[in-house]
C-alpha positions as CSV (number, residue, x, y, z in Angstrom):
1,M,82.6,66.7,70.8
2,S,79.2,68.5,70.6
3,Y,76.6,68.5,67.9
4,E,73.3,70.4,67.3
5,I,70.8,68.3,65.3
6,F,69.0,70.2,62.4
7,G,67.0,68.4,59.6
8,N,68.5,64.8,58.9
9,N,72.3,66.0,59.8
10,L,74.5,66.3,62.8
11,T,76.0,69.9,62.8
12,E,79.3,69.9,64.7
13,L,79.4,72.9,67.2
14,H,82.5,72.6,69.1
15,T,85.0,70.0,70.5
16,E,85.0,69.5,74.1
17,E,88.1,68.7,76.1
18,L,87.2,65.1,77.5
19,K,88.6,65.2,80.8
20,T,87.1,64.4,84.2
21,P,85.5,67.6,85.5
22,D,86.6,69.6,88.5
23,T,84.5,69.7,91.5
24,K,83.1,72.8,90.8
25,S,81.8,71.7,87.3
26,A,80.7,68.4,88.8
27,T,78.6,70.5,91.4
28,L,77.0,72.4,88.6
29,D,76.2,69.3,86.6
30,K,74.8,67.7,89.7
31,T,72.6,70.6,90.6
32,S,71.2,72.0,87.4
33,S,67.6,71.4,86.8
34,S,67.9,68.0,88.4
35,N,64.0,67.6,88.2
36,D,64.4,67.7,84.4
37,R,67.1,65.2,84.2
38,L,66.7,61.6,82.6
39,E,69.2,58.8,83.2
40,G,69.3,55.6,81.3
41,R,68.4,54.5,77.8
42,N,64.8,53.5,78.5
43,S,64.1,56.8,80.2
44,V,65.4,58.9,77.4
45,M,63.9,56.9,74.7
46,E,60.4,56.8,76.3
47,A,60.6,60.6,76.9
48,I,61.5,61.1,73.1
49,R,58.4,58.7,72.3
50,A,56.2,61.0,74.6
51,G,57.0,64.2,72.6
52,R,59.1,65.7,75.5
53,T,61.6,68.4,74.3
54,I,65.2,67.2,75.0
55,D,67.6,70.1,75.6
56,K,70.9,68.4,75.8
57,V,72.1,64.8,75.7
58,Y,75.4,63.5,77.1
59,I,76.4,60.2,75.6
60,Q,79.5,58.1,76.7
61,D,82.2,58.6,74.2
62,G,82.6,55.6,72.0
63,L,78.9,54.1,72.5
64,R,77.5,53.4,69.2
65,D,75.1,50.4,69.8
66,N,71.6,50.1,68.3
67,T,69.8,51.8,71.1
68,I,72.1,54.9,71.2
69,S,72.0,55.2,67.4
70,R,68.1,55.0,67.6
71,I,68.1,57.7,70.2
72,I,70.4,59.8,68.1
73,S,68.2,59.1,65.0
74,K,65.1,60.2,66.8
75,L,66.6,63.5,67.9
76,K,67.3,64.6,64.3
77,G,65.3,67.8,63.6
78,T,64.7,68.7,67.2
79,G,67.6,71.0,67.8
80,T,69.0,68.9,70.6
81,L,72.6,69.5,71.7
82,I,74.4,66.1,71.8
83,S,77.9,65.9,73.7
84,F,79.9,62.9,73.7
85,V,82.0,62.9,77.0
86,K,84.1,60.5,79.0
87,K,82.4,57.9,81.5
88,E,83.8,59.8,84.4
89,R,82.0,62.9,83.3
90,L,78.6,60.9,83.3
91,D,79.5,59.3,86.6
92,S,79.9,62.7,88.1
93,M,76.5,63.9,86.8
94,S,74.6,60.8,87.5
95,E,72.2,60.9,90.7
96,T,71.2,57.4,90.3
97,G,74.5,55.6,89.5
98,H,72.8,53.8,86.6
99,H,73.2,56.1,83.7
100,Q,73.9,53.4,81.2
101,G,76.0,55.7,79.3
102,I,73.4,58.4,78.6
103,I,71.8,61.4,80.6
104,A,69.5,63.7,79.1
105,Q,68.3,67.2,80.0
106,T,64.7,68.1,79.2
107,T,63.5,71.8,78.6
108,S,62.4,73.6,81.7
109,Y,59.6,75.5,79.7
110,E,56.2,74.3,79.8
111,Y,53.9,74.1,76.8
112,S,50.6,76.3,76.9
113,S,47.3,75.0,75.9
114,I,45.1,76.3,72.9
115,E,42.7,77.7,75.5
116,D,45.5,79.8,76.7
117,I,45.7,81.4,73.2
118,F,42.0,82.0,73.1
119,E,42.2,83.6,76.6
120,L,44.9,86.0,75.5
121,A,43.0,87.0,72.5
122,K,39.9,87.6,74.6
123,K,42.0,89.6,77.1
124,K,43.2,91.9,74.4
125,N,39.7,92.1,72.8
126,E,41.2,91.0,69.5
127,P,40.2,88.4,67.0
128,P,42.5,85.4,67.4
129,F,45.9,85.4,65.5
130,I,47.8,82.2,65.6
131,I,51.0,81.2,63.8
132,L,51.1,77.4,63.1
133,L,54.5,75.7,62.2
134,D,54.6,72.7,59.9
135,E,57.8,70.9,60.9
136,I,60.3,73.7,61.5
137,V,63.4,72.1,62.4
138,D,66.0,74.9,63.1
139,P,65.7,76.3,66.7
140,H,67.0,79.6,65.7
141,N,64.1,79.8,63.5
142,L,61.6,78.8,65.9
143,G,63.1,81.3,68.5
144,A,62.9,84.1,66.0
145,I,59.4,83.2,64.9
146,I,58.2,83.3,68.6
147,R,59.9,86.7,68.9
148,T,58.0,88.0,65.8
149,A,54.9,86.6,67.0
150,N,54.9,88.5,70.0
151,I,56.0,91.8,68.5
152,A,53.3,91.4,65.8
153,G,50.5,90.7,68.3
154,A,50.0,87.0,67.6
155,H,48.4,85.5,70.6
156,G,50.2,82.2,70.1
157,V,52.4,79.6,68.1
158,I,51.4,76.0,67.6
159,I,54.1,73.4,66.6
160,P,53.9,69.7,65.9
161,K,54.9,67.2,68.4
162,H,57.1,65.4,66.2
163,N,59.6,66.0,63.3
164,A,60.3,69.6,64.6
165,T,62.3,71.5,67.1
166,G,60.7,72.1,70.5
167,L,61.4,74.7,73.2
168,T,65.2,74.0,73.7
169,A,67.6,76.4,75.3
170,T,68.6,77.6,71.8
171,V,65.0,78.4,71.0
172,V,64.6,80.4,74.3
173,R,67.6,82.5,73.7
174,A,66.7,83.2,70.2
175,S,63.2,84.3,71.3
176,A,65.0,87.1,73.2
177,G,62.5,86.9,76.1
178,A,59.3,86.5,73.9
179,I,58.9,83.0,75.0
180,N,57.7,84.3,78.5
181,F,54.9,86.2,76.9
182,T,53.7,84.2,73.9
183,P,52.0,80.8,74.4
184,V,53.6,78.0,72.5
185,V,51.4,74.9,72.1
186,K,52.6,71.4,71.0
187,V,50.0,69.3,69.3
188,T,50.1,65.7,67.8
189,N,48.6,66.6,64.3
190,I,48.7,70.1,62.7
191,S,46.0,69.1,60.0
192,K,43.6,68.0,62.7
193,T,44.3,71.1,64.9
194,I,43.5,73.3,61.8
195,E,40.1,71.5,61.5
196,E,39.3,72.0,65.2
197,L,40.2,75.8,65.0
198,K,38.0,76.1,61.9
199,G,35.2,75.0,64.2
200,R,36.0,77.9,66.4
201,G,35.9,80.6,63.5
202,L,39.5,80.7,62.4
203,W,40.4,81.0,58.7
204,F,43.8,79.7,57.6
205,A,46.4,81.3,55.2
206,C,49.1,78.9,54.1
207,A,52.5,80.5,52.9
208,D,53.5,79.1,49.7
209,M,55.3,80.6,46.7
210,G,52.5,79.4,44.4
211,G,49.8,81.5,46.2
212,D,48.1,84.8,45.7
213,E,50.2,87.9,46.5
214,M,49.6,88.7,50.1
215,Y,48.4,92.1,49.4
216,K,45.6,90.8,47.4
217,C,44.4,88.4,50.1
218,N,42.0,89.3,52.9
219,L,44.0,88.5,56.2
220,T,41.7,90.1,58.6
221,G,39.6,88.7,61.3
222,A,40.3,85.3,63.1
223,I,43.1,83.8,61.4
224,G,45.9,81.2,61.4
225,L,49.0,81.8,59.6
226,V,50.7,78.4,58.3
227,I,54.5,78.4,57.8
228,G,56.3,75.4,56.4
229,N,59.5,73.4,56.8
230,E,62.6,75.1,55.9
231,G,63.4,73.0,53.0
232,T,60.1,71.2,52.0
233,G,57.5,74.0,52.9
234,V,54.1,73.2,54.1
235,S,53.1,69.5,53.6
236,R,50.5,68.6,51.2
237,L,48.0,67.5,53.9
238,V,48.2,70.7,55.7
239,K,48.1,72.7,52.8
240,E,44.8,71.2,51.6
241,K,43.4,72.0,55.0
242,C,44.0,75.8,54.5
243,D,41.5,78.1,53.1
244,Y,43.8,80.0,50.9
245,I,47.5,80.1,49.8
246,V,49.3,83.4,49.9
247,S,52.8,84.3,48.7
248,I,55.3,87.1,49.2
249,P,56.4,89.1,46.1
250,M,59.8,88.1,45.0
251,K,61.7,90.7,43.1
252,G,65.3,89.4,43.3
253,D,67.3,86.5,41.7
254,I,66.6,83.9,44.4
255,E,63.2,82.1,44.9
256,S,62.8,81.7,48.7
257,L,63.1,83.3,52.1
258,N,64.3,82.1,55.5
259,A,61.3,80.6,57.2
260,S,61.5,83.2,60.1
261,V,61.8,86.2,57.7
262,A,58.9,84.9,55.8
263,T,56.8,84.7,58.9
264,G,57.8,88.4,59.9
265,I,56.7,89.7,56.3
266,L,53.5,87.8,56.4
267,A,52.7,88.7,60.0
268,Y,53.1,92.3,59.4
269,E,50.9,92.2,56.4
270,I,48.3,90.9,58.8
271,V,49.3,93.9,61.2
272,R,48.7,96.3,58.3
273,Q,45.3,94.8,57.4
274,R,44.1,94.8,61.0
275,L,45.1,98.5,61.3
276,N,43.4,99.1,57.9
277,V,46.4,101.1,56.6
């Protein structure tokens, strides 16, 4: 049985037929991205603690001890796909012969640096435009935001190291190829990063329903657009670091937009003001 982890819940995706894989599938398991494979509980746990993005985890069906439970708990909100499979499946995948009931696949995409973002802005001869995400947990949202960032001309996306989805396979698919052109940077602390970027001339606009309408805000120049968590929005500490708060006019009967949709609307208001139309 496979699950994808969003927020604090396990969302069931599909049930696998738990049988010993045939030779062809075993060969695929053996050869796919072996350099990004982790085997054993300590290896997987240390990778999570180090902030590496785990794309998939295969766990021996029936294992529910404390270590396995901690690993599953730490993967909440990361978009990791978890599959519970028979021991024979893990044996066929293992390269070390000591998988201890768990094998993890890390992402093959590497993160960029903040300097990469500034280099891209310089190359395009544009003031930097950066989208910062405060604990986005749905990989579909992150992928869609990266796609929007590219189309809207943003020079990069910044995400936090913890409590947020990373560059999983789901994110890559949802980005529709934009991940190959848009720098994505992972940082330890969003608030501290905002402070550092302010020192390089950026102003920061935080998306929140309680802010000024986006049409009334000056969103030109070097700017960082901050988008919050799907459920709780931008955290208080991050919001306090921002220079102003912007909102999207709401004319309907519900009070909020999907995070990726809100990002698109605000990003294109920035585009409109940059084009001075």
